[in-house]
C-alpha positions in Angstrom: 0.1 0.2 0.2 1.2 3.7 -0.7 2.4 5.6 2.3 0.4 8.3 1.8 -2.6 5.4 1.6 -1.5 4.0 4.7 -1.6 6.9 6.6 -5.2 7.7 5.8 -6.1 4.6 6.8 -4.3 4.9 10.3 -5.3 8.8 10.6 -9.1 8.2 11.2 -10.3 10.2 14.4 -13.2 12.0 12.9 -14.8 14.9 15.0 -18.3 15.2 16.5 -20.3 16.4 13.8 -21.0 20.5 13.3 -24.7 19.2 12.7 -27.8 18.8 14.7 -31.8 17.8 13.4 -33.8 20.8 12.6 -36.5 18.4 11.5 -37.9 15.5 10.8 -41.1 14.0 8.3 -42.5 10.8 7.8 -43.6 9.9 4.7 -45.9 6.8 3.2 -43.3 4.4 2.4 -39.3 3.8 2.5 -37.9 6.7 0.2 -34.9 5.0 -2.4 -33.7 7.8 -3.7 -31.8 11.1 -2.9 -34.0 14.0 -1.6 -34.0 16.6 -4.2 -33.4 20.5 -3.3 -35.2 23.2 -5.4 -35.0 26.8 -3.7 -36.8 26.5 -0.2 -38.2 23.0 -1.2 -36.9 19.6 -0.3 -38.6 17.0 -2.7 -39.1 13.1 -1.9 -40.6 10.4 -3.9 -41.7 7.6 -1.7 -41.7 3.5 -3.3 -45.5 3.8 -3.1 -45.1 6.7 -6.0 -46.0 9.6 -3.7 -43.9 12.6 -4.6 -44.0 15.0 -2.1 -42.3 18.5 -1.2 -41.5 20.1 2.1 -40.4 23.7 3.4 -36.5 23.7 4.1 -37.0 26.0 7.3 -39.4 23.7 8.9 -40.8 20.5 7.2 -44.0 21.9 6.8 -45.8 20.0 3.5 -45.8 22.4 0.5 -47.4 19.9 -2.2 -47.8 16.3 -3.0 -48.4 14.3 -6.2 -48.8 10.5 -6.6 -47.1 9.1 -9.7 -47.7 6.2 -11.5 -46.2 3.2 -10.1 -43.2 2.8 -7.6 -40.5 5.3 -7.5 -37.5 3.1 -6.7 -34.4 5.5 -7.3 -33.5 9.2 -7.4 -35.4 11.8 -9.6 -33.9 14.6 -11.8 -34.2 18.2 -11.4 -33.4 20.2 -14.3 -34.3 24.2 -13.6 -38.0 24.1 -12.6 -38.7 21.0 -14.1 -38.5 17.4 -11.9 -38.3 13.8 -13.8 -39.8 11.2 -11.6 -38.8 7.9 -13.0 -42.0 5.7 -12.2 -42.9 2.4 -12.7 -46.0 2.8 -14.9 -45.1 5.8 -16.5 -42.8 8.6 -15.7 -43.6 12.2 -15.1 -42.4 15.8 -15.4 -43.6 18.0 -12.6 -43.3 21.7 -12.0 -40.7 21.6 -8.9 -42.3 24.6 -7.3 -45.6 24.1 -7.3 -46.2 20.0 -8.3 -48.3 21.0 -11.6 -47.7 17.6 -14.1 -46.2 18.9 -17.4 -46.2 15.6 -18.8 -47.4 12.2 -17.7 -46.7 9.8 -20.8 -43.1 9.2 -20.6 -42.2 5.7 -20.5 -42.0 3.5 -17.6 -38.4 3.8 -16.0 -36.7 2.8 -12.4 -33.7 4.8 -13.3 -33.3 8.7 -15.0 -30.0 9.6 -16.4 -28.8 13.7 -16.8 -26.5 14.8 -19.9 -25.5 17.8 -20.6 -28.4 18.5 -22.8 -30.6 15.3 -22.7 -32.2 13.3 -19.9 -32.2 9.1 -20.2 -34.9 6.7 -18.8 -34.0 3.2 -18.3 -35.5 0.4 -16.5 -33.0 -1.9 -15.0 -34.0 -2.0 -11.3 -36.4 -3.9 -9.4 -37.3 -3.6 -5.3 -37.9 -7.0 -3.6 -36.8 -6.0 0.3 -33.8 -5.2 -1.4 -32.5 -4.1 -5.0 -32.6 -6.4 -8.1 -30.3 -5.1 -10.4 -31.1 -6.2 -14.1 -30.5 -4.8 -17.5 -32.7 -2.2 -19.2 -34.5 -3.6 -22.5 -33.9 0.1 -24.1 -32.8 3.6 -23.6 -35.5 6.7 -24.2 -34.2 10.1 -24.6 -35.5 13.2 -24.1 -34.3 16.8 -24.9 -33.8 19.5 -22.1 -35.2 21.8 -21.1 -38.4 21.0 -23.2 -38.8 17.2 -22.2 -39.7 16.6 -26.0 -39.2 13.1 -26.9 -36.1 12.6 -29.2 -35.5 8.7 -30.0 -35.9 5.2 -27.9 -33.4 2.6 -29.3 -32.3 -0.6 -27.7 -28.8 -0.6 -28.5 -27.7 -4.4 -26.7 -29.8 -7.4 -27.5 -28.5 -8.6 -23.5 -29.9 -5.4 -22.1 -28.0 -2.1 -20.9 -27.1 -1.6 -17.3 -26.2 2.3 -17.2 -25.3 5.1 -19.5 -23.0 8.3 -19.2 -23.1 11.2 -21.9 -20.2 13.4 -22.9 -20.2 16.5 -25.6 -22.5 14.6 -28.5 -22.2 11.4 -27.5 -23.9 8.6 -25.1 -21.6 5.7 -23.6 -23.8 2.6 -22.9 -22.5 -0.3 -20.7 -24.1 -3.6 -20.7 -22.3 -6.8 -18.9 -20.0 -7.5 -21.8 -19.9 -4.5 -24.2 -19.5 -0.9 -24.4 -21.3 1.3 -26.8 -21.3 4.9 -28.4 -24.3 6.4 -29.7 -25.1 9.4 -31.4 -27.1 11.8 -28.1 -29.0 13.0 -30.5 -30.4 10.1 -32.3 -29.5 7.1 -30.5 -27.6 5.5 -33.6 -24.8 3.5 -33.1 -21.4 5.0 -33.5 -19.3 1.9 -32.5 -18.9 -1.1 -30.0 -16.0 -2.5 -28.0 -16.0 -5.7 -26.3 -15.6 -5.5 -22.4 -12.4 -7.4 -21.3 -12.2 -10.0 -19.2 -15.9 -9.5 -17.7 -16.9 -11.3 -14.3 -19.9 -11.8 -12.1 -21.3 -10.2 -10.3 -19.0 -7.5 -12.6 -21.4 -5.8 -14.3 -21.4 -1.5 -14.7 -24.1 0.0 -13.2 -22.3 3.5 -12.8 -20.1 5.5 -14.5 -18.6 8.7 -15.0 -17.5 11.2 -18.1 -15.4 14.1 -19.1 -14.1 15.7 -22.3 -10.9 13.1 -21.7 -12.1 10.0 -20.3 -15.2 7.6 -19.8 -14.9 5.3 -16.8 -17.4 2.9 -15.6 -17.2 0.9 -12.5 -17.7 -2.9 -12.6 -15.4 -5.9 -11.1 -12.8 -3.0 -11.4 -12.5 0.6 -12.5 -12.0 1.2 -16.0 -11.2 4.3 -18.1 -11.6 4.6 -21.8 -10.7 6.7 -24.5 -13.9 8.5 -25.5 -12.8 8.7 -29.3 -11.8 5.5 -29.8 -13.2 3.3 -26.5 -9.8 2.2 -26.0 -8.7 1.1 -22.4 -6.2 3.7 -21.0 -6.0 2.1 -17.6 -7.7 0.1 -15.1 -7.7 -0.2 -11.3 -8.5 -3.4 -9.5 -9.6 -1.5 -6.4 -10.5 -4.1 -3.6 -14.3 -4.3 -2.5 -17.7 -3.9 -4.3 -17.4 -1.1 -6.6 -19.9 -1.2 -8.8 -23.5 -0.3 -6.3 -22.1 3.3 -5.4 -21.8 6.0 -8.1 -18.3 7.7 -8.3 -17.4 11.1 -7.7 -15.1 12.8 -10.1 -13.0 15.9 -9.0 -10.7 18.0 -11.4 -8.0 15.6 -10.3 -9.1 12.8 -9.0 -11.8 10.0 -9.4 -13.4 9.3 -6.0 -15.0 5.6 -5.5 -16.8 3.9 -2.5 -16.2 0.2 -2.1 -17.4 0.6 1.7 -16.3 0.5 4.2 -13.7 2.3 2.1 -13.4 5.2 0.3 -10.7 5.3 -2.2 -9.4 8.0 -4.1 -7.3 7.9 -7.6 -5.4 9.8 -10.0 -7.4 10.4 -13.2 -4.6 10.5 -15.3 -3.0 6.7 -14.2 -5.8 5.3 -12.0 -3.0 4.8 -8.9 -4.3 4.5 -5.5 -3.6 8.2 -3.8 -5.3 7.5 -0.6 -7.7 5.2 1.0 -9.6 5.7 4.0 -11.5 3.2 5.9 -14.8 4.1 7.3 -17.4 1.3 8.4 -20.4 -0.7 6.7 -21.1 -2.1 3.3 -21.8 -0.4 0.1 -26.0 -0.1 -0.8 -26.8 0.7 -4.1 -28.4 4.0 -4.9 -28.4 6.2 -8.2 -26.9 9.3 -6.5 -23.5 9.7 -5.5 -22.4 11.1 -2.1 -22.5 15.3 -2.5 -19.3 17.6 -2.7 -19.5 21.0 -0.7 -15.9 22.3 -1.0 -13.4 19.8 -0.5 -15.5 17.8 1.5 -17.8 14.6 0.0 -20.5 13.5 2.6 -21.0 9.9 2.5 -24.2 8.2 4.0 -24.9 4.4 4.6 -27.5 3.0 7.0 -28.4 6.4 8.8 -24.8 7.4 9.8 -23.1 10.0 8.1 -19.3 11.0 7.4 -17.7 14.1 5.7 -14.7 13.1 4.1 -11.7 15.5 3.1 -11.0 14.7 -0.3 -7.2 16.4 -0.5 -6.0 14.3 2.4 -8.1 11.4 2.7 -9.4 12.1 6.1 -12.8 11.6 7.7 -13.8 15.2 9.3 -16.8 14.6 11.0 -19.4 11.7 11.3 -23.1 11.2 12.9 -25.5 8.8 13.7 -29.0 9.7 12.7 -30.4 6.9 14.4 -31.5 3.1 13.8 -33.1 2.6 10.1 -36.8 1.3 10.4 -37.5 -0.5 8.1 -33.9 -1.8 7.9 -33.5 -0.8 3.8 -30.8 0.6 2.1 -30.6 4.6 2.6 -29.6 6.9 -0.3 -27.2 9.4 0.2 -28.0 12.8 1.4 -28.1 16.3 -0.3 -27.1 20.0 0.5 -29.8 22.6 0.9 -27.2 25.8 1.3 -26.0 25.0 4.8 -28.2 22.7 5.5 -28.1 18.9 4.8 -31.3 16.6 4.2 -31.1 12.8 4.7 -33.7 10.2 3.8 -33.9 7.0 6.2 -36.3 4.5 5.6 -39.7 6.6 5.6 -38.6 9.7 7.4 -36.8 12.8 5.8 -34.5 14.5 8.3 -33.3 18.2 7.7 -29.7 18.7 9.6 -28.5 22.2 10.5 -25.3 23.8 11.7 -25.2 23.7 15.5 
């Protein structure tokens, strides 16, 4: 292990949290997606399909809408429009008022946002725990108009995730990677993943102008122009369940109980920090504020300094009832909102 990584593992002495609970509310079913923050509202969706907004200051209810079917993952906020992937037909709502803009989008269990487009996939089930599968196709929508662009099935074995970079959409399946024209869905190229393993299926990825990265049994970086592999990092632990965080010079991955920082150019490990717990599947990455990432699992929160790989503070928000996967938190200015089971918690500075 590199010296810097060893020091980070040993130097774990997180301080007490600088936050206390401001308010808490309970909804009609468990929440499986990260809360969305829009102006003075916190918005969550329950597994039953209830999309509910609460005032950030005191937790008072603002509006509520019933989606068509279960909501099993995070929603996406684009301007004032909230995209809700739902089990029977996805919705587009006005985030301020809850007014329905569109209610005839395809059923979906996951939404992925690109620079100017949004993509719907249906690759998740929930049966007391996540069942990770494959989406038969991808539906693409123009932003912010919500206009339908295309719907394609690029891989006969199904799609697990996708990331957009520039005018291209990079699509992962168990054995292949595809480059699609993001405007039309037309296939532009394909490569076979090298030595794919089970359960090494990419369910998360990230991209910028210089690289496309997918997480499966290892972290693999590809050249976006030709999809040739530029580096891979066989990080120990379950990588594919939590989305990574891309900083200007590091890729942060979360094979809990460890958090690992990789050099973006080489994939070499810069530091490893040991926290607690194990990774729960989620569709939203831990939030970044300044140089800190706030990592959540099973009702606990850790703030991680991404420069030195040190846990800054920790907080236990209480026992998770029922014992279900807990999504990542979200910052709302100087407040942190966290969905734990059926509860929505708002934390403020002491």
